[in-house]
N, C-alpha and C positions, 0 to 999 in steps of 0.2 A: 726512574724505574730501571732496575738491574735486569737485563734480559737473560734468557737461558744461555745464549751463546756466550755472552760476556762472563757469566758465572762459571760456565764450563771451562772456558779458556783460562780464567784465573786459577782454577783448581789444577789444570794441566801444567800451567807455567810454574807452579810451586814445586812440582816433581820432575819436570823435563826442562833441561837447559838447552839442548841442541835439537833442532828439528830437521836435520839433514836426512835422516832415515825414518821420518815419522809420516804416517798416512792417516788423514782424517777421512772417514767414510760417512757420508750423509744421505738422508732419504731423497734429496732432490738437488739438481744442479743449482737452483736458485739460492738454496740455503748456503751453498759454497761461497757465493758472492758476498753475502753478509758476514760469513766466518772470516774471509780474507780481510775485509774492511776492518772488522773489530780487532783482528790479530795485528794488523799494521799499527793500530792506535795503542796497542799494549806493549809492543817491543820497539826499541829504537833502531836496532840493526840485527841482521842475521838472516838465516834461511827461513823461508816460509815452508810449512809442511806441504806434502802432496795432498791436494783436496779433490776427492772424486766422489761420485754418487754410487749407490749400491749396484746399479745396472752395469756400470763400467767395471766395477770391482769383480762382479760375477763373470763378466766377459773375460777379464784377465785370468781368473782362476781356471775357467773352462777351456781357455785357449781356442774359443770358437767365436764366430762373428754373428751378431744378431741381424736378421734381415726383416724388411718391412712386410706388412700383411699382404700387399698385392703380389709381391714376388713369391711369397709363401704359398698363396693360393694357386699360382700357375704351376709351381713345383708339385704341389699336392695333387693337382689334376693329372700331371704326368704319371705319378705313382698309381692314382686311382684307375686310370685307363689301362695300365698294365695288369691290374688285379681283376678287372671286370670284363666279362665277355660282351655284355651290352651296356656300355657306360652311358650315363646321362649326358645330354648336351651341356656345354660349358655354362650356359645361362642358368639351367636347372641346377647344375652342380654348385654354382656359386651361391645359390639361394640357401643351401644347407651347410656348405663347407665351412663358412665363417664360424658357425656355431660349433661344429665338430672340432675345429682347430682351437677354439676357446676352451672346450672341454679337455682336449689333449694337454693344453698349456697348464690348466689347473691341476690335472692329475700329476703332471711332471713336477710342478712347483711343490706339491705336497708329497712327493716321493711315493706315490701309491703303486703297489704291485699291479701293473697293467693287466697281466693275465687274469689275476683274481677278480678285479673289478669288471672286466669285460665278460668273463664267464658268468659272474653273478648277474650282470645285466641281461645276458643271453638267456639264462635260466628263468629269470622273472618273466620274460616274454614267452618262453616255451610253456611256462605254467599257465599263462593267460589264455593260450589257445588249447590247453588240455581239457578234455571233458571225459566223464566216466563212460559215456556211451560212444565217444569218438565221433560226435555229430557236430563238431564246431564248424560253422560256416565262415569261410574267409572271403572277404571281398578282395579285389585286385590291390586296392590301396593298403589293406592290412597285410597282404602277402609281401608287398614291397617293403613295408615298414619292418616286418619280422625278419625278412632276408637282410635288410640293412643292418639291423641290430646284431645279427649273427656274424656279420663281416667286419664290425668295428675294430676288433682286435687285429685282424689281418691288415687293415688299412694302417693302423697305428704302427705295427711292427715294421712294415715295408717302408713307411715314411720316415720313421726314426732312423732306420738303417741308412737310408738315402742321405739324411741330414748329417749324420755322423761322418759318413764317407766324404761329404763335400765340405765338412767343417763349418757349416752354417746352421742356423736354427732359430726357432722362436724362443721367447724368454724361458719357458719351462724346460726346454732341452738344455739350455745353457746352465740352468740351476741344477738339473739332475747330473750333468757331467761335472759341474764344479764340485758337487759333494763327493764324487768318485776321486777327484784329483786334489782334494784339500790337504791331505797328509803330505803329498809330494810338494805342494805349494808351500806349506809351512816349513818343510825342510829346506827349501831353496831360499826362504826369506827370513831366516833366523835373525838377521841383522836389523830387521825392520820392526817398528812398533806401530800397532794399529789402534785407532780410537773410533769406536762406533758412537755417533752423536745424534741424539734426538729421535731414535726409532721407537716404534710401539708395536704395531700389528705385523708380525713376521710370518711368512709361510714356513712350512716344515723344513724346506731346504735351507732357508736363511737361518732358522733356529739351529740347525746342525752346524752350519758354517760358523756362526757366532760362537757357539759353545766350544767347538774345537779350538778356535783361536784363543778364546778366554782360558781354556784349560791348559793350553800350551804356555800361557803366561806372557805371551807377546801382544796381548790386546787388553783394552779396557772398554767398558760400555757405559755411556752416560745417558741415562733415561730422563725424560722430562715428565714427571708425574707429581701431583700434589697429594699430600697426606689424606686430604678429605676423600679422595677417590680411591687411593690405594688401600687404606685401612678399613674402608667400609665395603659393602657388597656392590658398590656402584659399578655400572657397566663400563665406564671409562677406564677403570683400573683393572679390568678382567684379564687383559693380556699379560700385564706385568705380574699379577698374582700367579698366573699359570706358570710363567718362567721361573718364578721364585720357588715353586713347589717341585717343578719337573727337572730343572737343569742341575746336573751334578755340581757344576761350578758354584751355584748359589747355596748348596748345602753347607759349604765351608766359608763362603764370602758373603758379607751383607751387601744389600743394594744401598749405596751411600747418597744417591742423588735425589732423595725425596725431599721436597721443599714444602713450605706452608705460605702460600700467597693468596689462595682462593678466599680465605676467611677475612682478608684485609678489607678495609672500607673502600667501597666503590660507588660510582654513580651509574646505576643501571636503569634503562628505560625499555619497557616492552611496548611496542607500538603496533596497533592493528590498523591496516589501511585497506580500503576496498580497491581491488584490482592491482595489477603489477605496476601500471604507470604511476598510480598514486604513491606506492611504496618508493619507487625510484625518485620521483619528484621530491618527496619528503626527505629522502636521504640527501638530496642536493641541498635542501634547506638547512639540514643539520650541518653539512660541510661548510655552508656559507657563514655559519656562526663561529666556526673554529678559527683561532688566530693564525695558525699555520698548519701545514700538513706533513711535516717531517717525521712525525711518529704516528701516522694515521693510516688505517687500512679500511677500505670499503670492500667487503667480502660478499660476492654474489653466490648464494647457494644454488640458484638457478642460473647457470652460465648463459642460457639463451637470451637473457636480458641485457647482455653486453651492448648490442647496438643502441638500445633505448638509453642505457646508462651514459654512453659517450655523448649523447645529445642532451643530457640533463645535468651535467656537471656545472656548478656555478662558475661565473667568470673569474672568480678569485683563484681557481685552481689553474696555475700557470705551468705546472709540471705534473705529469701523471705517468706512472709506470704500470703497464698492463702485463699481467703474467699469464693470462689465458689467451688462447687463440681466437681470432675472429672467424666465425663459421664461414667456410667457403661458399656454402649455399646462399649466404646473404650478400656475397660480393657481386657488384654489377656485371662483371664479365661472365658469371654463371648464366645469366639470362640470355646473353648473346650466344653462348655455346648451345644452350637448349633450343634457341631459335633456329640455329643451323640444323640441329638434329630433327626438329619438327618438320622442316621443309621436306625431308626425305621420308620420315616415318609416315607422315600423312599422305605423301605421294604414293607409298606402297599400298595404302588403303583404297586408293582410287581405282576405278575400272581401268581395263587395259587400254581402252580408247583414249584415256586421259594421260597416256604414258608421256613422261618427260614434261608434264605440266605441273605447276606448283599452285597450291591453294592460296587464294589472294590474301587471306588473313596472315598466313605464315610469311609471305613476301613482305607485306607491310610491317609486320612485327620485326622482321630482320632489318629492313632499311630504316625503320624509325628507332632502332636501338640507339641509345645515346652515343656510343662510340662510332658506329657506322654513319649515323646522322651527321656527326661532326666532319667525317671524311667527305661527305657528299654536299657540304656547304659551298656553293659557288661564290655568293656575295651576300650582303646583308638581307637582300629581298628574296633571293632564290636558293632553294635547296632541292637537289635532285630527288631526295626521298619524298618530298611533298608533291613534286611533279608526277612521280610514279604512282603514289596513292590516289591522287586526283584523277589521273588517266584511267586507272583501274575502275574507279567509281563511275566515271563518265561513261565508259564503255560497258559498264556492268559485267566485267569479266570475273567470274567466280574462279577461273583457272587462268594462270599466266605462264607463258613460255619463257625460256631462257633468252631467246632472240628478242622478245619484246623488252625485257629488262635491259639487255645490252644496248638497244637503240637509245634508251634514255641516258645511258652512261657516257655518251660521246663527248660531252663538255669536260669531263673530269680527266685527270692525268692518266697516262698509259698504265702506270704501276697500279693505281687504285682500280682502274677499269679491269685490268687483267686479274687481279686478286679476287674482286667481287664476282667477275664472270666465272672464275674457277669454282667458287662456292656453289654456283648453280649448274655446274657440269653434271652429266648423268653419273650416278654412283658406279664406280668400277671395282674398287677393293678397299678393305679397311685401311691398309697402309697408305694408299693414295688419299683417302678421306682425312686421315690424321694429318697428312702433309698439308692439306688445304687449310686446316685450322691453325697449324703451326705457322704457315705463311701469312695468314691473316693476323696472328698475334705479332709477328715480326713487323708487319706494316703498321699496326696500331701503335706500337711502342714509339714510333718516330714522333708522333704528336701528343704523346701522353704526358701527364704531369707525374710528379714523383710517386704519389700514392697509386695512381693507375698503373705505373710501371711495376710496382710491387705485386698488384693483382695479376698483371699479365705474365710476370716472371713465374709466379706460382703455377699458373696454368700451363706455361711453356714447359716447365719441368715435369708436370703431371702428364702432359700429352707426349712428351719425348720419352718418358718412362714407359707409357702405354705402347708407344711405337716399338721401342726396343724389345719389350716383352712379346709383342705380336710377331716381330721379325724372328725372335728366338723360338717361340712356341707355336704361333699360328692357330691358337684355340678360338679366337673370336672371329667368326666367319660372316656374320651379318650385322647390319646397323642396329637392329633391335637389341641384340646381345650387348653391343658396345654401349648403346644408350643406357641400358639397365645397369651395366657395370659402372659407367660414369656416374650415374645417379647414386649408386651405393657408395662410391668413392667420395663423392661430394658431401654426403651426409656425415661422414666420419672425419673428414679432413678439415683443418683450420689454418688460417694464415697467422704465423707467429709475429708478435710485435717485438720491435727492438727499441729499447729505451735506456734511460739511466736508472738502474735499479735502486740506487741509494738516495735518490732525491724525490721530493714531492709526495703526492698521494699514491699509495699502493692500491691498485685495483686488482683483485685476485679471486680465484675460486677457493673452495674450502680446502682442497688437497694441497694447494700451493702455500697454505699458511704453516705447514709443518716446520718446526724448529724456530719459527720467527715469532717475535713478540712486538706488540704495539700498544701505545698508551691509549689511543682512541680507536675503538673498533665499532664499525657499523656493519651489521649483517642483515642482508635482505632475504626474503622468501623462506623464512624459518617456519615452514609448514610441514605437516604430515604428508608423506608422499614425495617430498623434495629433500628434507633433512630430518630423519633419514629417508632415503629413497623408498619407493614402493617395493613390495616383496617379489615382484615378478623377476624371474631370471631366465635368460635365454640359454637353455641347456637341454641335452638329451639324457642327463643323469637325474633321476627322480630324487626328491628331497630325502626320503628314507635311506636311499643308497648312499647319499652324501654323508648322512649321519653315521651310517655303518662304517664307512671308510675314513671318516675324519676329514672330509672335505668341507670347506667353509660354505655356509648357507647365508641367507639374509640376516640371521641372528648375529653372525660375526661382522657382517657389513654394518649393521646397526651399532654394534659396539665400537667399531672403528670410527664411525662418524660422531658417536657420542664423545669419544676421546678427543677428536679434532675440535669439536665445538667447545667443550669445557676447558681444554688446554689453552685455546685462544683467549678465554676469559680470565685465566689464572692471574696474569700480571697486569692486565689492562686496568686503567683507572676510570675511563668513561666508556660505557658500553650501550649501544643502541641496537635493539633487536626488533626488526620489522617483519611482520607476517601479513599475508593476504587474508582478509576476512570474508571475501566474496565466495559464496557457494556456487560453483558452476561445474560443468562436465570435465574441465581440465584440472581442477584442484579442489580439494575438499573444503577449503576455507577454515580448516581447523589448524590451530597453532601446533607446532611440533611438541611431541612429548618431552623433548629436552627443555623447552621453556617451562613446562609444568613442573619438571624435576627441579629446575633452577628456582622457581617460585617457592617450592617446598623447603629448599635448602637455605634460603635467605629471606630476610624480612625488610630489606631496604630497596625493594624494586618498585618503581613507579610504572603504573600501567595507564595507557590511554588509547583512544581510537581517534584517528584523524580522517578527515574527508576533505575533498577539494572545496575551496570557497566558490560556491555557485552564485554568481551575480546575475540576478534576473533583470533583464531590461525589457521595456515594453516593445512588442513587435512593431517595427516601423514598416508600414506597407509602402511598397515602391510608389513614388509619385514623380511624374515628369511634367513640369510646367510648360505652358505653350508660349514659347518666345517667337520672335519674328520669323526665324527660319522655319519653325514648325508650322506657323500659320501660312507661310508661303507654300510649303509642301501640301498643306490641306487645300489651298486654293487650286494648285496644280491638279490635285486629285479630283476636285469638283469639276474641272474642265475635262479631264481624261475620262472620268466616270467612276462611280462607286457601285460595286456589285452587291447583290443581296447577301452573299456569303461574307463580304467584307464588313457589312453592317452587323451581321450576327456575330462575327468575330469580335467586333468592338464591344458589343453587349456582353459577350462571354468574358473577355479579358482585354481591357483597354491597352494594357502594356504590350500584349502580343500584337494588337493592331498597330501600335506605335512602331514596334520593331519591323513589322512586315511592310507597312504602307508609308511610314514617314522615313525610317532609316533604310528601308529596302533591303533588310537582311533576310536572305532565304535560308531555309533549313539546310544543314550540312548534307551534301550528297554522299551517299554511301553505296557500297555494292548491295544490290537487292538479290539476296540468295533465294529467299522465299518470297513469292509474289505478294506485294503489299496490297492492302484493301483498296487503296485509291487506284492502283494499277489495274486491278480486276474490274473496278467500276468503270474506268476509262475504256477498257476492252469491250465491256457489255454495251456501253453507250455508243461507241464507234460502230460496233457490229449492227446495232439496230438502226443507226443513222444510214449506213450503207444499204441496208435492206429496204428501208422505207422511203429513202430519197426519191427513187424513180416514180413514186406514187403521189408526190405532192400535187395538190389541186385535183386529185382524182378520187373516185369512190373505190373502196377496197373490197375485194371479194374473197371468198374462202379459197378459191383456186390459187389466187395470188399468194396467199399465206402458205399454201402447200409448196409452191415453188420456192418461197423463202426458206422453208424448213430444210430443203435439200442443200442449201448453201451454208447453213448455219456453222457446221464444224469447220469448214474451210475458212470462213471469215474470222471465226474466233481464233483459229491458229494464226492467221495472217496478222491480226491486231496484237496478239501476244508477242509475236516475233518483233513487231514494231516497237511496242512499249516495254517489253521485258527483254532488252538487248542481251544477247549471248547467254540468257538464262536457260537452264535445263528444265524442260517440262515433261520429260519422259518418265521420271521416277519420283517416288516419295511424296512429300507434302505438295510440291508444285503440280504434280500430276493430278492430285485430288482437287486443287484449286482450279486447274484447267477444266476438269470435268464439271465442277460446280458452275463455272462461268457458262460453259456450254449448256448445262441443264437449265440455268436461269433463262437463257435465250429461248431454248426449246419449249420450256413450260409457258413462257410468255406468249409465244406464237400459238401454242395449243389453246390457250385461253382465248386468244384473239379469234382463232378459227371457230371455236364453239360459239362465240358471240355472233359471228357472221353467218353461221349455218342457219340461224333463225332469220327467215326471210323478212320479218318485220323490221329488222335492224338495218339501218343505212349508215355506213361509216365513211366519212370523207376525210382524207389526210390534208390538212391545210398547210402545215409546215413542220419540218424537223430541224432540230438544232438551230433555231432561228435567233439571230442576234437582234436584240431590241434595246432601244434607249429613249430616254425622255428627260428634258430639262424641267426642273421645278424651281419655283421661287419660294424662299423661306423668309418670313418676316424678320427683319433685323440683320439679314445677311445681304451684302451689297451685290453679290454676283449670283448667277443661277447655278444650281447644282445638278450635275448630270447623273442619272441613275441608269445603269446598263446591266444587261444580263443575257444569257443564252438559254432559251427555253427548249427543253428536250423535245417536246412534241405539242402541236396544237391540232386538234381535230374537231370534227362536228359529228356527233352521234344523234341521229333522229332529230336533227334541228337544234340540238343543244351544243353550243361551242364549249370545248373543254381545253383548259390549259393544264398540261401534264408535266410533272417533274419525275424522272426515274431515280429511285434510290436502291442501291444494292444492299444497303443495311436494313435493319429492322425498323419499321414505322407502323404504328397502329392508329386507329381512328381518334383516340384521345389526344394525340399530338396536334390534330387539326380541328378540335372542337373549341371554338373561341366564343365566349359569351360577352366578353367586354374587352375592348382593345387596350385598355389600360394595363392589363396583366400580361400583354404580349411580350414584354421584355424578359419574362421568365424563360429559363433554358428550355423547358418543356415545349415552348411554342416557337422556338427558333425556326423550325421547318415551316410552320405556318406563315411566318414573316416572309420567307423566301417565296412561297407559293403565291401569297397575296401581292407581292411586288411584281412577280411575273404577270399576274392578272392585270395589275395596274399598267405595266409597260405595254401589254398587248392592246388594252383598250385605248391607250394614247396613240399607239402606232397605227391602229386601224380606224381611229375615230369611231369606236364601237357604238352601235345603236343598242341602247339598253332595253329596247322593246323586245329584243331577242334574249334568249336564256344564255347565261354564262356560268360555268362551273370551273373550279380550279382544284387541283389536288395532286396526289402522289400515287405512283404505282411502286409498291415495295416488293422487290424480288424475293425477299425472305418472308413475305406475307401475301403471296400471290392469290391465295384462296379468298382473301378479302376483296380482291379486284381493285377497282379504282377507288382510292380513299379520298373523299371530297372534303372541302372546307365545310364546316357545319356550325351554324350560329344559333342553334336551338338547344335548350336543356332537355326538351321532351324527346325521348328516344323514339316515341311512336310517330312524332311529326317533326322530322329533321328539316332544318332550313338550310338548303345547300346553294341557293341562288346567290350569285355575287351581283349586287345592285350598285348603282352609282352612289347611293347614300353610304353603303357599307364601305366602299372604296374610299370615299371622302373621309369618313370617320377613321379608317385605318391610316390614311395618308396624313391626317392631322397628328396622329401619334408618331409617325415616322418623321414629320417635320419637327416635332418636339425633340426627338432624338438627334436630328441634324443640328438643331439650335444648340444643343448641349455640346455636340462634337466640335462646332465651329465657334464656341464661346471662348475667348482668350483667357477668361478668368477661371474656367473649369479645367483642372489638370487631368492628365491621364493617371488614374489611380488603380493600383492592383486590387482586385476584389479580395475581401478577407476570407471568403468561403468558396474558393475555387474547387469545383467538384472533382476535377481530374488533374 
């Protein structure tokens, strides 16, 4: 394959013998590397020409220096403040200024008469608010917008004047000034010869510069276009056809560099793949089949897929040259910087009484960040970050002070302690805050690997630049503005890769392919909305005004990408075009119009749809066999005692039972910001125990309940303080939960009082929160099994003994209606199992005389209107059977013994249920 660069150099070498005063001007810096390499292979000795990109060439002509977008923004704000009586704050200004600067840049690059376009824009807006009757109603927002459009020309003139005076500017200013100085530049450089190589879409200023140099006779232009596109009405050739008809130079001189490669035989595959991951993985498969990568390009139309791509390259790719930047927002250090910002931004949202306290999640997020976590590693077993997060959870601290954090840092070195302590210092000023981050970066670089050092250096330069700009201008006054500005900066910035550009696989974006040719080309994400990009443009200049003044619109952008796409295919031999077939909110799933055009132009295209190989494997339920150790633990459990809730837990999920009771793994402790359901339940239980304990063994009267009612709120508050450590109950959801708990107790006591007001009712409290236990023998098991439990309340109402369990959740009578104990293993009856076990334990504990009546049931605080919900053994709702008899208990315990036989059977494993409901 003869590349465009090679062909062009052959042509130039035929007519040019010395390159001492020759300048090659190229669209990109990258193309220059390939030109140099090709040139070295074609000449044995002699001077290389000067090789520069178009940006540097324009800077040379204009004699001005291009500055970056951040500096530009600060300078623009200076001018804006001089022009405005009531200027916007810097954060509001920066939200629209980037767009305005973009428009200024475009206007200058296309040499538009600024007065004309701004007056035209102003008049359009004046017409919009004009009405025959003069009754147009303006909102404040509309007034602001109209006033803004009136002043655009004023901002532009003042800013342009400032830039010229300081000899700096954005690209458009450099172009406009270059066109003014081109004649003088040509005069000074008559001894030089200029070659423009590989250009296509030029702005108006570039057209003027190129044509002037061509007319002077000291320049030549080498365009890379195929006859297929140039001589038809194809979009890819539109720019060159325009220059042919408009430029005076081409009225007399032909365009000589038109080639015919596109019509040659090629291997082309168009591949549809669902989702981006499948595309990239398939591109990896294509690469794996290639013998080598020396003439291969993987082109990402969607550059955001770079991180995925780097993880999907086959092992055979041992050298890769990446020409696009790695987005800074994806770099690990970004999350660290945002974690520091969030410490203080969330702190600002807190009430004044929480001053200088940090939200626990922000603290944990910072200390658990990979880089800080490494700093805080003391030894293999201990890390200070873990100690901090565990202590916060244990104390249930929603907010943490700097002092508390510093106490945990005592084992680490002085330097680390000082730097981390500084991060938590109260916010003083922007400059001091930026210093904190710079100091942290300096500390982190000591233990960083090569790649981490690259990240840190990029952030070091960004923050140093921000600090210099802040010291010079002082426009950023608060953290919120700095955070917003940093977020904007991070979205647009990227980390440049350094590699060997002439070896291995070339990984690039579409624009980087300019001037370069490859034998094997793989292009991904060739979808509408990506290639070409969607029609949305961020601008203050409407579409019709752009057309009127000859500014580029999305149509020119489409033509530009059409050229890049088809030019890349011209000389290639093997072409793989991948697109996403998935219809979703982020992409249409429609292949690019360029692919459809290609299919109409050629008949040698293979099309296919690929999808990942889905290997279905049978779902293996978790199974844990009972070895000696497990049986040993089960025997220990039998001695210690099995509670009713442990048995229902085993029925619900044997694996969960195994983790909790055999392995003794407890749930991870976390900060309880919102009162958990179990915490509220504990508070209600403890409050009722405290209220009823003094009346054990006594008859209860309505007056006693009235006295209890006076203590309710105080006790609920006390027990919340005990169980919801350091939690805030004064506001929000927690306040509501506190009120609900209080209402539960109050409603319960009201119900009790109503019961006792009837003189026929005699209520005796036998016990509250009573611990009961009993050993049972099970056939086939050598040792006794202890069943234990704590019964919330046992009382006697009108001679009937009642075993009562309190539930703060919802329970209704159907949960306690059991007609046959064989079905009791069903989840619906788990509460009935608990109640019946409590009844069994009570009868064993007291050697209960079954000639007396015994009932057992639940009082549900969410269903208080139903009162005491009893066990019911009858299907006839008119004649409920609520008495717990010795026969019923024996029948029930026979089923429990079957369950225990299964639990203690060495051959029956713990198996995960296939249909776990939650």
